[in-house]
C-alpha positions as CSV (number, residue, x, y, z in Angstrom):
1,M,0.0,0.0,0.0
2,Q,1.4,3.4,-1.0
3,H,0.9,6.5,1.2
4,T,1.9,10.1,0.2
5,I,2.2,13.0,2.7
6,D,2.6,16.5,1.5
7,A,4.6,18.5,4.1
8,T,4.0,22.0,2.7
9,G,3.2,24.4,5.5
10,K,3.0,21.6,8.2
11,K,5.0,21.2,11.4
12,L,8.0,18.8,11.5
13,G,6.7,16.7,14.4
14,R,3.2,16.3,13.0
15,V,4.4,15.0,9.7
16,A,7.0,12.7,11.3
17,S,4.4,11.2,13.7
18,E,1.9,10.6,10.9
19,A,4.6,8.9,8.8
20,A,5.7,6.7,11.8
21,K,2.1,5.6,12.4
22,L,1.7,4.6,8.8
23,L,5.1,2.8,8.7
24,M,4.1,0.7,11.8
25,G,0.8,-0.1,10.3
26,K,-1.3,1.3,13.2
27,N,-4.0,2.4,10.7
28,L,-4.5,-1.2,9.4
29,A,-7.1,-3.6,10.8
30,S,-4.4,-6.4,10.5
31,F,-1.9,-4.6,12.8
32,V,0.4,-6.8,14.8
33,R,3.5,-5.5,16.7
34,H,5.9,-8.3,15.6
35,K,5.6,-7.8,11.8
36,T,6.4,-5.1,9.4
37,P,3.4,-4.2,7.2
38,A,3.7,-4.1,3.4
39,V,3.3,-0.3,3.2
40,S,5.5,2.4,1.8
41,V,5.4,6.1,2.7
42,T,6.5,9.0,0.6
43,I,6.9,12.5,2.1
44,T,7.1,15.3,-0.5
45,N,8.1,19.0,-0.2
46,V,10.1,18.6,3.0
47,S,12.0,21.9,2.3
48,K,8.6,23.7,2.6
49,L,8.1,22.6,6.3
50,S,6.9,25.2,8.7
51,I,9.8,25.5,11.2
52,S,10.1,28.5,13.5
53,E,13.3,30.5,13.8
54,D,13.6,29.7,17.5
55,K,13.5,25.9,16.7
56,R,16.2,26.4,14.0
57,K,18.5,28.0,16.6
58,D,17.6,26.1,19.7
59,K,17.0,22.4,18.6
60,K,20.3,20.6,18.8
61,Y,21.4,17.2,17.5
62,P,24.3,15.5,19.4
63,F,27.0,13.6,17.7
64,F,30.1,12.0,19.1
65,S,33.6,12.0,17.5
66,G,34.8,8.9,19.4
67,Y,37.5,10.8,21.4
68,Q,37.3,11.8,25.0
69,G,35.4,15.0,25.3
70,G,34.2,14.6,21.7
71,L,30.5,15.2,22.3
72,R,29.5,18.0,19.9
73,F,26.1,19.6,19.0
74,E,24.7,20.9,15.8
75,T,21.6,23.1,15.5
76,L,18.7,22.2,13.3
77,G,19.5,25.2,11.0
78,A,23.1,24.1,10.5
79,L,22.1,20.5,9.8
80,G,19.5,21.7,7.3
81,K,22.1,23.7,5.4
82,R,24.8,21.0,5.5
83,R,22.8,17.8,4.8
84,G,19.4,19.2,3.7
85,Y,15.9,18.9,5.2
86,K,15.7,15.3,4.2
87,E,18.2,14.4,6.9
88,I,16.1,16.3,9.5
89,M,13.0,14.4,8.6
90,L,14.8,11.0,8.6
91,H,16.0,11.8,12.1
92,A,12.6,12.8,13.3
93,V,10.8,9.7,11.9
94,K,13.5,7.3,13.1
95,G,13.1,8.7,16.7
96,M,9.3,7.9,16.6
97,L,9.7,4.3,15.5
98,P,10.2,1.5,18.0
99,N,13.9,0.7,18.8
100,N,13.9,-2.9,17.8
101,K,14.8,-5.3,14.9
102,L,11.9,-4.0,12.8
103,R,13.0,-0.4,12.6
104,P,15.6,-0.8,9.8
105,G,13.0,-2.5,7.6
106,M,10.5,0.3,8.3
107,M,13.0,3.0,7.5
108,K,13.8,1.3,4.1
109,K,10.1,1.8,3.1
110,L,10.3,5.6,3.8
111,R,11.0,7.9,0.8
112,I,11.6,11.6,1.3
113,T,11.8,14.2,-1.5
114,E,12.7,17.9,-1.0
């Protein structure tokens, strides 16, 4: 089953939670927690999301270099410029999916276009 979400003018979290629900199959009558449903989700116009300036400055994504004291932070705005808004949406949807063996399979069925 194919689902398409248009992100024009919508908030980041609302679009990500809707995509996560569809990827898990929560909207299907045949929902079971231990199986990945045969659905795919496409999110379009991610660069037209409604993100406030405060969130662009204040939201931080941590990353670790591997060295002692190597914990660094990058803001949402800087990540959007460096990697694109596709990476921000991937990070948001991945955080809303369950952290188990099914998550990589669900993430493969997610397509994002800017």
